[in-house]
C-alpha positions in Angstrom: -4.7 -5.7 -1.2 -4.3 -6.4 -4.8 -4.1 -2.8 -6.0 -0.5 -0.8 -5.5 -0.2 1.2 -2.4 2.4 4.1 -3.1 3.0 6.9 -0.3 4.7 10.5 -1.3 6.5 12.0 1.4 8.3 15.7 1.0 9.1 18.4 3.3 7.1 21.4 3.8 7.0 23.9 0.6 8.3 21.2 -1.3 5.2 20.9 -3.9 3.5 17.5 -3.0 0.3 18.9 -3.0 0.3 20.3 -6.6 2.1 17.6 -7.9 -0.4 15.2 -6.5 -3.3 17.0 -7.6 -1.6 17.2 -11.5 -0.9 13.5 -10.9 -4.1 11.9 -10.3 -5.9 14.5 -12.6 -4.1 12.5 -15.4 -4.8 9.0 -13.9 -8.3 7.8 -13.3 -6.9 5.1 -11.7 -5.0 6.6 -8.8 -6.8 8.0 -6.0 -5.6 10.1 -3.7 -6.4 8.8 0.2 -8.6 11.3 3.0 -7.3 11.4 6.1 -9.4 11.7 9.4 -8.7 14.6 11.4 -9.6 16.3 14.6 -8.4 19.7 13.6 -11.0 22.3 12.9 -12.2 22.7 9.7 -11.1 25.5 7.4 -13.5 28.0 5.6 -11.9 26.5 2.3 -12.2 23.2 3.2 -15.1 20.9 2.4 -15.8 17.7 5.0 -15.4 14.4 3.2 -13.5 16.0 0.5 -10.3 17.9 2.0 -10.7 15.7 4.8 -12.8 13.4 7.0 -13.4 16.1 10.4 -14.0 14.1 13.7 -14.4 14.8 17.2 -11.2 13.6 19.6 -14.1 10.8 20.8 -14.7 9.7 17.1 -11.2 9.5 16.2 -10.4 7.7 20.0 -12.9 5.1 18.8 -11.0 4.4 15.4 -7.9 3.7 17.2 -9.6 1.5 19.9 -11.4 -0.4 17.0 -7.8 -0.8 15.1 -9.2 1.1 12.2 -6.3 3.3 12.3 -3.8 1.9 9.6 -1.4 5.0 10.2 -1.7 7.9 12.6 0.0 11.1 14.1 -0.9 14.2 16.2 -0.2 17.4 14.4 -0.2 20.8 16.3 -2.3 19.1 19.1 -4.6 17.5 17.0 -4.9 13.8 15.7 -4.9 12.4 12.0 -4.7 9.4 10.2 -6.2 7.2 7.7 -8.8 4.5 8.0 -8.2 0.7 6.6 -11.5 1.1 5.4 -10.6 4.5 3.3 -8.1 2.2 1.7 -10.1 -0.7 0.8 -13.0 1.5 -0.7 -10.1 2.7 -2.9 -8.9 -0.6 -3.9 -12.2 -2.2 -4.1 -13.1 0.3 -6.9 -10.2 -1.1 -9.0 -7.6 2.1 -8.2 -4.2 2.1 -6.9 -4.1 4.4 -3.9 -1.5 7.1 -3.3 -0.9 8.7 -0.1 0.8 11.7 1.5 2.6 10.5 4.8 5.9 11.8 6.5 8.5 9.0 7.4 6.9 7.8 10.5 3.5 7.1 8.9 5.0 5.0 6.2 7.1 2.5 8.6 3.8 2.2 9.8 2.1 1.4 6.6 4.4 -1.0 5.6 3.9 -3.0 8.7 0.8 -3.4 7.1 1.1 -3.4 3.4 5.3 -4.6 3.1 4.7 -4.0 -1.0 4.0 -0.1 -0.7 6.2 1.9 -2.9 7.8 4.7 -1.7 8.8 8.3 -3.4 10.4 11.0 -1.6 9.8 14.5 -3.5 12.8 17.0 -3.3 12.9 20.4 -4.1 16.0 20.9 -6.6 18.1 23.4 -4.3 18.5 24.7 -0.9 17.9 28.5 -2.6 14.6 26.6 -4.3 13.3 25.8 -0.9 14.2 28.8 1.0 12.6 31.0 -1.9 9.3 28.7 -1.9 9.4 28.9 2.0 9.2 32.4 1.8 6.6 32.8 -1.1 4.1 31.0 1.2 1.2 32.9 2.4 1.5 31.6 6.1 5.0 32.5 6.0 4.1 36.0 7.3 5.5 36.3 11.0 6.9 32.8 10.9 10.4 32.1 11.6 11.8 31.0 8.1 15.3 29.8 9.2 13.4 27.3 11.7 11.2 26.2 8.8 14.1 25.3 6.6 16.2 23.7 9.4 12.8 21.6 9.9 12.7 20.5 6.0 16.2 19.9 6.0 15.5 17.2 8.7 13.1 15.8 7.2 14.9 15.2 4.2 17.7 13.5 5.7 14.8 10.4 5.2 15.3 10.3 1.5 17.4 7.3 2.0 14.9 5.1 3.3 12.7 5.3 -0.2 12.3 3.0 -3.6 12.6 6.7 -5.4 13.3 10.0 -5.3 12.0 12.8 -7.5 13.3 16.3 -7.8 10.7 19.0 -8.0 12.5 21.8 -10.2 9.9 22.3 -12.9 6.1 20.6 -11.9 5.5 19.2 -15.2 8.9 17.4 -15.2 8.3 16.2 -11.4 4.6 15.1 -12.3 5.8 13.5 -15.3 8.5 11.4 -13.5 5.5 10.4 -11.0 3.8 9.1 -13.7 6.5 6.9 -15.2 7.0 5.2 -11.9 3.1 4.4 -11.3 3.7 3.0 -14.7 6.7 1.2 -14.2 5.0 -0.3 -11.0 2.1 -1.4 -12.7 4.0 -3.0 -15.3 6.3 -5.2 -12.8 5.9 -8.8 -13.6 4.4 -10.2 -10.4 1.9 -7.6 -11.0 1.3 -8.2 -14.7 1.0 -12.1 -13.7 -1.9 -11.9 -11.2 -3.4 -9.1 -13.3 -3.3 -11.1 -16.7 -3.2 -14.6 -15.1 -5.8 -16.0 -17.5 -4.3 -14.6 -20.7 -0.9 -15.7 -20.1 -1.9 -19.0 -19.3 -3.7 -19.2 -22.6 -0.5 -17.8 -24.1 1.9 -20.7 -22.9 -0.7 -23.7 -23.7 0.7 -25.4 -26.5 
């Protein structure tokens, strides 16, 4: 694949959804992947926009056909990304960004070794606690368990290429944008993208 594949990982309530939306809105050549899911569609969700909602049978067929580049089970429902969904974005000349956990990243890197990984962290434990408390779904939920789970997820940060702290969302998005720009300017990618121009410049 000629385009760049980015993977963003973050614990719950770190702000990854908001950051990616802002980042993609600012960059027309960076597109977030849409996953396939067997969970029921929520009232405010649109099939093919938020997710591709499929049956268990359809999902299992994709697995049998080895179409899934990564997949997992969340609360009893299967979800994952197909090779076709990534290729469609890349074939349109766009770079790709995915939101995955560390296990998902490991699956992706086996197939796309040059994947660029980014871990999004909250600025402090207190900020994480406040964000978890403020979420609408926090009512009636074991907050301490959520925080413990988030802290466990954050231990994977050491395996990533970049770390971004989401204290102020505009600063976090600016940092993400800088990473995307830097990766596009890597020597190997610039040489591949501008091979003819560089060749002409090197001629006597």
